[in-house]
Every structure is written in structure tokens, then in C-alpha cells.
C-alpha positions as CSV (number, residue, x, y, z in Angstrom):
1,X,48.8,130.2,19.8
2,X,49.7,126.3,20.4
3,X,52.2,126.6,17.4
4,X,54.2,129.5,19.2
5,X,54.3,127.7,22.5
6,X,56.4,124.7,20.5
7,X,58.5,127.2,18.6
8,X,59.6,129.0,22.1
9,X,60.6,125.4,23.6
10,X,62.7,124.9,20.6
11,X,64.4,128.0,20.9
12,X,64.7,127.7,24.6
13,X,66.4,124.3,24.0
14,X,68.8,125.7,21.6
15,X,69.7,128.6,23.7
16,X,70.5,126.9,26.9
17,X,72.4,123.8,24.9
18,X,74.6,127.1,23.3
19,X,75.1,128.4,26.5
20,X,75.8,125.0,28.3
21,X,78.4,124.3,25.6
22,X,79.9,127.5,25.5
23,X,80.3,127.1,29.7
24,X,81.8,123.7,28.9
25,X,84.5,125.1,26.4
26,X,85.3,127.9,28.4
27,X,86.1,125.4,31.5
28,X,88.0,122.9,29.5
29,X,90.2,125.6,27.7
30,X,91.0,127.3,31.3
31,X,92.0,123.5,32.5
32,X,94.0,123.1,29.0
33,X,95.8,126.7,29.6
34,X,96.6,125.7,33.2
35,X,97.8,122.3,31.8
36,X,100.3,123.9,29.5
37,X,101.4,126.4,31.9
38,X,102.5,123.7,34.5
39,X,104.1,121.7,31.6
40,X,106.2,124.7,30.7
41,X,107.2,125.3,34.3
42,X,108.1,121.8,34.9
43,X,110.4,121.6,31.8
44,X,112.1,124.8,32.9
45,X,113.0,123.6,36.0
46,X,113.5,120.1,34.7
47,X,116.3,121.4,32.3
48,X,117.6,123.8,35.0
49,X,117.9,120.6,37.4
50,X,119.4,118.4,34.7
51,X,122.0,121.2,33.8
52,X,122.7,121.3,37.4
53,X,123.4,117.6,37.8
54,X,125.3,117.2,34.8
55,X,127.7,120.4,35.8
56,X,128.4,118.4,39.2
57,X,129.0,115.2,37.6
58,X,131.6,117.1,35.1
59,X,133.0,118.6,38.3
60,X,133.7,115.3,40.1
61,X,134.8,114.0,37.0
62,X,137.5,116.5,36.9
63,X,138.6,116.6,40.6
64,X,138.4,112.9,41.4
65,X,141.4,111.1,39.4
66,X,144.1,113.4,38.9
67,X,146.4,110.4,38.2
68,X,144.2,109.0,35.3
69,X,144.9,110.0,31.9
70,X,141.4,109.6,30.7
71,X,138.1,109.8,33.1
72,X,134.6,108.3,32.0
73,X,131.4,109.0,33.5
74,X,128.1,107.5,32.5
75,X,124.7,109.0,33.0
76,X,121.6,108.0,32.7
77,X,119.0,110.8,32.5
78,X,115.2,110.6,32.5
79,X,114.2,109.7,28.7
80,X,111.8,112.8,29.1
81,X,111.0,115.6,31.3
82,X,107.5,117.0,31.1
83,X,107.0,114.9,27.9
84,X,110.0,115.9,25.9
85,X,113.5,114.8,25.1
86,X,116.6,116.7,26.4
87,X,119.5,117.4,24.3
88,X,122.7,118.2,26.3
89,X,125.5,119.8,24.8
90,X,128.7,122.0,25.3
91,X,129.1,125.6,24.0
92,X,131.5,128.5,24.6
93,X,129.2,129.7,27.0
94,X,129.1,126.5,29.0
95,X,126.7,123.5,29.4
96,X,123.5,123.8,27.1
97,X,120.3,121.9,28.2
98,X,117.3,122.1,25.3
99,X,114.7,120.8,24.0
100,X,115.0,121.4,20.4
101,X,112.4,119.4,18.9
102,X,109.0,120.7,20.0
103,X,109.0,123.7,22.6
104,X,112.7,125.1,21.9
105,X,113.7,125.8,25.2
106,X,117.4,126.2,26.3
107,X,118.9,126.4,29.7
108,X,122.7,127.2,29.5
109,X,125.0,127.4,32.7
110,X,128.9,128.0,33.0
111,X,129.1,124.7,35.0
112,X,130.4,126.2,38.3
113,X,133.3,128.0,35.5
114,X,134.9,124.7,34.6
115,X,134.8,126.2,31.0
116,X,137.2,128.6,32.2
117,X,140.2,126.2,33.1
118,X,139.2,123.3,30.7
119,X,138.7,123.1,27.1
120,X,135.2,121.8,26.5
121,X,134.9,120.3,23.3
122,X,131.9,120.8,21.0
123,X,129.4,117.7,21.2
124,X,125.7,116.8,21.6
125,X,124.0,113.9,23.5
126,X,120.2,113.1,23.9
127,X,118.3,111.7,26.8
128,X,117.0,109.0,24.7
129,X,120.4,107.0,25.8
130,X,122.9,107.1,28.5
131,X,125.4,110.3,28.0
132,X,129.1,109.6,28.5
133,X,131.3,112.4,29.9
134,X,134.9,112.1,29.0
135,X,137.9,113.9,30.5
136,X,141.3,113.9,29.3
137,X,143.8,115.0,31.7
138,X,146.8,115.3,29.2
139,X,144.8,117.4,26.9
140,X,142.7,118.9,29.7
141,X,139.5,118.5,27.8
142,X,136.3,117.5,28.7
143,X,133.8,116.1,26.1
144,X,130.4,114.5,25.9
145,X,129.3,111.6,23.7
């Protein structure tokens, strides 16, 4: 009978260890899921804000100097948003802000309908270095470098 008592203690220890480890894994997995969801939301809002900031700078660049032949604006963005680099570019739809390397999120806006009155040259730039917007009044063209 003494041998059976030792076996039950070992089985009890193993069962409690497995139960405790399972609880630990489920709680840590819950926090990991919450962290990923929060990071994804922050990235989406960050892309939207970056897009709005750049489109307002483009609008300001176009409307500020009517007598200039070429206007430039250099914009320093935060290197990363939610840990991801942002790539900014013009397309036929407007201004795209995206994180193409990891999460592949894209936010597109019409830049306050600038793309309907101004020729938008295709171009891309990364938030890892300053972004330069150039507007030529003679060509009526806006480009990103």
C-alpha cells in the first residue's frame, strides 16, 4: 500500500503541472492575441493619419506659391508606425500609404481630390528617410521623391 501512495503523489504532481502549464499558455496566448490586435489597429490608424498629413502637405504646397515654378517640401515622418516602415506613393487612385514588407496593409485616399486637378507623377518613398514633395506649376505636376 505504501507504493501506491507514492505513485498517486507523482500522478497528482504531473496533473497539477499540466493544468498549471495549460493555464499559463492560455493566458499568455490571450495577451499575445490582444497585443497583435492592438498593433494592427495602431498600424491602420497610423497609416490613415500619415496619409492625411501628407495629403494636407501636398495641398498646402500646391496652394501656397502661385508665382513659383517649382515648390518643394521635405517631410520627416516617424521611422516606424507600430513597428513597421511606411511606404508612400502616388497612384491613379490618389495617395497610397502602405506597409508592404510585413503586414501588407494599404490605405488609399484621393488627397482632397487633388488628383483630379493636378497631374500626379508615379513615385514611391519610404519613411526611413525624409520624403520630398515637388510641385511644378509649369507642368501642373506633383511628384514624390
